[in-house]
C-alpha positions as YAML, in Angstrom:
chain: A
units: angstrom
residues:
- id: 1
  name: UNK
  ca: [-34.56, 43.65, -52.94]
- id: 2
  name: UNK
  ca: [-32.52, 40.99, -51.11]
- id: 3
  name: UNK
  ca: [-30.71, 38.10, -52.69]
- id: 4
  name: UNK
  ca: [-31.46, 34.59, -51.43]
- id: 5
  name: UNK
  ca: [-28.74, 32.79, -49.48]
- id: 6
  name: UNK
  ca: [-26.99, 29.96, -51.23]
- id: 7
  name: UNK
  ca: [-26.47, 27.97, -48.00]
- id: 8
  name: UNK
  ca: [-28.49, 27.67, -44.83]
- id: 9
  name: UNK
  ca: [-26.88, 29.05, -41.62]
- id: 10
  name: UNK
  ca: [-24.58, 26.70, -39.71]
- id: 11
  name: UNK
  ca: [-24.10, 26.56, -35.95]
- id: 12
  name: UNK
  ca: [-20.88, 28.10, -34.67]
- id: 13
  name: UNK
  ca: [-19.95, 24.88, -32.87]
- id: 14
  name: UNK
  ca: [-20.07, 22.88, -36.09]
- id: 15
  name: UNK
  ca: [-17.92, 25.46, -37.86]
- id: 16
  name: UNK
  ca: [-15.35, 25.49, -35.07]
- id: 17
  name: UNK
  ca: [-15.26, 21.67, -34.94]
- id: 18
  name: UNK
  ca: [-14.61, 21.52, -38.69]
- id: 19
  name: UNK
  ca: [-11.94, 24.22, -38.40]
- id: 20
  name: UNK
  ca: [-10.20, 22.42, -35.52]
- id: 21
  name: UNK
  ca: [-10.32, 19.12, -37.41]
- id: 22
  name: UNK
  ca: [-8.64, 20.87, -40.34]
- id: 23
  name: UNK
  ca: [-6.03, 22.69, -38.21]
- id: 24
  name: UNK
  ca: [-5.39, 19.82, -35.77]
- id: 25
  name: UNK
  ca: [-5.48, 16.51, -37.69]
- id: 26
  name: UNK
  ca: [-3.51, 14.64, -34.97]
- id: 27
  name: UNK
  ca: [-6.05, 15.50, -32.27]
- id: 28
  name: UNK
  ca: [-3.76, 17.43, -29.94]
- id: 29
  name: UNK
  ca: [-6.61, 19.73, -29.00]
- id: 30
  name: UNK
  ca: [-8.59, 16.75, -27.66]
- id: 31
  name: UNK
  ca: [-5.61, 15.75, -25.51]
- id: 32
  name: UNK
  ca: [-5.36, 19.28, -24.11]
- id: 33
  name: UNK
  ca: [-9.09, 19.28, -23.38]
- id: 34
  name: UNK
  ca: [-8.80, 15.87, -21.68]
- id: 35
  name: UNK
  ca: [-5.84, 16.99, -19.54]
- id: 36
  name: UNK
  ca: [-7.69, 20.13, -18.49]
- id: 37
  name: UNK
  ca: [-10.91, 18.32, -17.58]
- id: 38
  name: UNK
  ca: [-9.33, 15.18, -16.02]
- id: 39
  name: UNK
  ca: [-9.48, 16.39, -12.36]
- id: 40
  name: UNK
  ca: [-13.21, 17.13, -12.58]
- id: 41
  name: UNK
  ca: [-13.91, 13.86, -14.45]
- id: 42
  name: UNK
  ca: [-11.84, 11.52, -12.28]
- id: 43
  name: UNK
  ca: [-12.18, 13.32, -8.98]
- id: 44
  name: UNK
  ca: [-9.54, 14.93, -6.79]
- id: 45
  name: UNK
  ca: [-8.25, 11.76, -5.12]
- id: 46
  name: UNK
  ca: [-7.71, 9.92, -8.41]
- id: 47
  name: UNK
  ca: [-6.36, 13.01, -10.22]
- id: 48
  name: UNK
  ca: [-3.61, 13.40, -7.60]
- id: 49
  name: UNK
  ca: [-2.33, 9.90, -8.37]
- id: 50
  name: UNK
  ca: [-2.76, 9.92, -12.15]
- id: 51
  name: UNK
  ca: [-1.74, 11.90, -15.20]
- id: 52
  name: UNK
  ca: [-2.91, 11.85, -18.81]
- id: 53
  name: UNK
  ca: [0.03, 10.73, -20.95]
- id: 54
  name: UNK
  ca: [-1.51, 10.50, -24.44]
- id: 55
  name: UNK
  ca: [-4.60, 9.91, -26.52]
- id: 56
  name: UNK
  ca: [-3.99, 7.21, -29.16]
- id: 57
  name: UNK
  ca: [-6.71, 5.87, -31.44]
- id: 58
  name: UNK
  ca: [-9.52, 6.94, -29.06]
- id: 59
  name: UNK
  ca: [-7.71, 5.33, -26.09]
- id: 60
  name: UNK
  ca: [-6.55, 7.55, -23.24]
- id: 61
  name: UNK
  ca: [-3.19, 6.46, -21.83]
- id: 62
  name: UNK
  ca: [-3.15, 7.37, -18.13]
- id: 63
  name: UNK
  ca: [0.03, 7.16, -16.03]
- id: 64
  name: UNK
  ca: [-0.63, 5.94, -12.49]
- id: 65
  name: UNK
  ca: [1.64, 6.33, -9.46]
- id: 66
  name: UNK
  ca: [1.56, 2.69, -8.25]
- id: 67
  name: UNK
  ca: [0.22, -0.74, -9.28]
- id: 68
  name: UNK
  ca: [-2.37, -0.89, -6.52]
- id: 69
  name: UNK
  ca: [-4.09, 2.16, -8.01]
- id: 70
  name: UNK
  ca: [-3.98, 0.58, -11.48]
- id: 71
  name: UNK
  ca: [-6.00, -2.35, -10.16]
- id: 72
  name: UNK
  ca: [-8.48, -0.05, -8.43]
- id: 73
  name: UNK
  ca: [-8.87, 2.16, -11.51]
- id: 74
  name: UNK
  ca: [-9.46, -0.84, -13.76]
- id: 75
  name: UNK
  ca: [-12.43, -1.68, -11.56]
- id: 76
  name: UNK
  ca: [-13.70, 1.92, -11.87]
- id: 77
  name: UNK
  ca: [-13.07, 2.10, -15.65]
- id: 78
  name: UNK
  ca: [-16.75, 1.85, -16.77]
- id: 79
  name: UNK
  ca: [-17.77, 4.67, -14.43]
- id: 80
  name: UNK
  ca: [-14.85, 6.87, -15.50]
- id: 81
  name: UNK
  ca: [-15.60, 6.22, -19.20]
- id: 82
  name: UNK
  ca: [-19.22, 7.25, -18.78]
- id: 83
  name: UNK
  ca: [-18.14, 10.47, -17.03]
- id: 84
  name: UNK
  ca: [-15.62, 11.08, -19.83]
- id: 85
  name: UNK
  ca: [-18.30, 10.74, -22.48]
- id: 86
  name: UNK
  ca: [-20.57, 13.19, -20.68]
- id: 87
  name: UNK
  ca: [-17.80, 15.72, -19.98]
- id: 88
  name: UNK
  ca: [-16.12, 15.64, -23.39]
- id: 89
  name: UNK
  ca: [-19.40, 15.63, -25.32]
- id: 90
  name: UNK
  ca: [-18.02, 13.37, -28.06]
- id: 91
  name: UNK
  ca: [-16.53, 9.91, -28.56]
- id: 92
  name: UNK
  ca: [-12.90, 11.08, -28.64]
- id: 93
  name: UNK
  ca: [-12.17, 8.71, -25.73]
- id: 94
  name: UNK
  ca: [-13.62, 5.22, -26.08]
- id: 95
  name: UNK
  ca: [-11.23, 3.33, -23.79]
- id: 96
  name: UNK
  ca: [-8.72, 3.99, -21.02]
- id: 97
  name: UNK
  ca: [-5.42, 2.20, -20.49]
- id: 98
  name: UNK
  ca: [-3.73, 2.61, -17.11]
- id: 99
  name: UNK
  ca: [0.07, 2.26, -17.08]
- id: 100
  name: UNK
  ca: [2.66, 2.53, -14.33]
- id: 101
  name: UNK
  ca: [4.75, 5.68, -14.63]
- id: 102
  name: UNK
  ca: [6.34, 8.55, -12.81]
- id: 103
  name: UNK
  ca: [4.10, 11.57, -12.59]
- id: 104
  name: UNK
  ca: [5.78, 14.67, -13.97]
- id: 105
  name: UNK
  ca: [3.59, 17.27, -12.28]
- id: 106
  name: UNK
  ca: [4.59, 16.26, -8.80]
- id: 107
  name: UNK
  ca: [7.91, 16.98, -7.15]
- id: 108
  name: UNK
  ca: [9.30, 14.00, -5.31]
- id: 109
  name: UNK
  ca: [11.28, 15.06, -2.26]
- id: 110
  name: UNK
  ca: [14.82, 13.75, -2.10]
- id: 111
  name: UNK
  ca: [15.89, 12.08, 1.13]
- id: 112
  name: UNK
  ca: [17.67, 14.41, 3.51]
- id: 113
  name: UNK
  ca: [21.17, 13.27, 4.42]
- id: 114
  name: UNK
  ca: [21.87, 13.45, 8.13]
- id: 115
  name: UNK
  ca: [25.51, 13.89, 9.00]
- id: 116
  name: UNK
  ca: [26.56, 11.74, 11.92]
- id: 117
  name: UNK
  ca: [29.41, 12.71, 14.18]
- id: 118
  name: UNK
  ca: [32.55, 10.64, 13.90]
- id: 119
  name: UNK
  ca: [32.70, 8.01, 16.62]
- id: 120
  name: UNK
  ca: [35.80, 8.00, 18.73]
- id: 121
  name: UNK
  ca: [36.75, 5.28, 21.14]
- id: 122
  name: UNK
  ca: [36.35, 6.04, 24.81]
- id: 123
  name: UNK
  ca: [38.77, 4.58, 27.30]
- id: 124
  name: UNK
  ca: [36.90, 2.04, 29.38]
- id: 125
  name: UNK
  ca: [37.23, 2.01, 33.14]
- id: 126
  name: UNK
  ca: [39.36, -0.71, 34.60]
- id: 127
  name: UNK
  ca: [36.95, -3.41, 35.73]
- id: 128
  name: UNK
  ca: [38.25, -6.15, 38.03]
- id: 129
  name: UNK
  ca: [35.46, -8.69, 37.46]
- id: 130
  name: UNK
  ca: [36.06, -10.52, 34.11]
- id: 131
  name: UNK
  ca: [32.34, -11.33, 33.61]
- id: 132
  name: UNK
  ca: [31.37, -7.69, 34.14]
- id: 133
  name: UNK
  ca: [34.18, -6.53, 31.81]
- id: 134
  name: UNK
  ca: [32.97, -8.96, 29.08]
- id: 135
  name: UNK
  ca: [29.32, -7.84, 29.48]
- id: 136
  name: UNK
  ca: [30.32, -4.19, 29.35]
- id: 137
  name: UNK
  ca: [32.44, -4.72, 26.19]
- id: 138
  name: UNK
  ca: [29.57, -6.63, 24.55]
- id: 139
  name: UNK
  ca: [27.17, -3.81, 25.41]
- id: 140
  name: UNK
  ca: [29.48, -1.15, 23.94]
- id: 141
  name: UNK
  ca: [29.97, -3.20, 20.76]
- id: 142
  name: UNK
  ca: [26.22, -3.71, 20.31]
- id: 143
  name: UNK
  ca: [25.61, 0.00, 20.85]
- id: 144
  name: UNK
  ca: [28.18, 0.81, 18.15]
- id: 145
  name: UNK
  ca: [26.40, -1.41, 15.59]
- id: 146
  name: UNK
  ca: [22.92, -0.13, 16.36]
- id: 147
  name: UNK
  ca: [21.29, 2.19, 13.81]
- id: 148
  name: UNK
  ca: [20.60, 5.71, 14.99]
...
């Protein structure tokens, strides 16, 4: 003889969601899930220029590499939000805020210093014509100031 169950069976997903809500009250798991899925949600071109910074009160804070992209992404916000809702499967992200910031995942190359040889004066040939001597001196001086 079997004993009747006191509770009906519960789906594993519901149990895991309740467990995660208990173990992660600040929602760090949702941020990790958002960071992991951001490239597929936003697309490769946008993902290279953006980075998820935080998730605060159902608003994703996204760092963007330059202001021009912020303007472009604000125009694409409704489309990105709809993709976020489909991909995340819940309403953990209701809005997106794009902010200017340095992306941490990308290494920015430092400028390479080029050592220039020390300039030494060259003895000029003795020119008899004063106009030619003046033009030659002006040419040498301009060459010395020119960037190389």
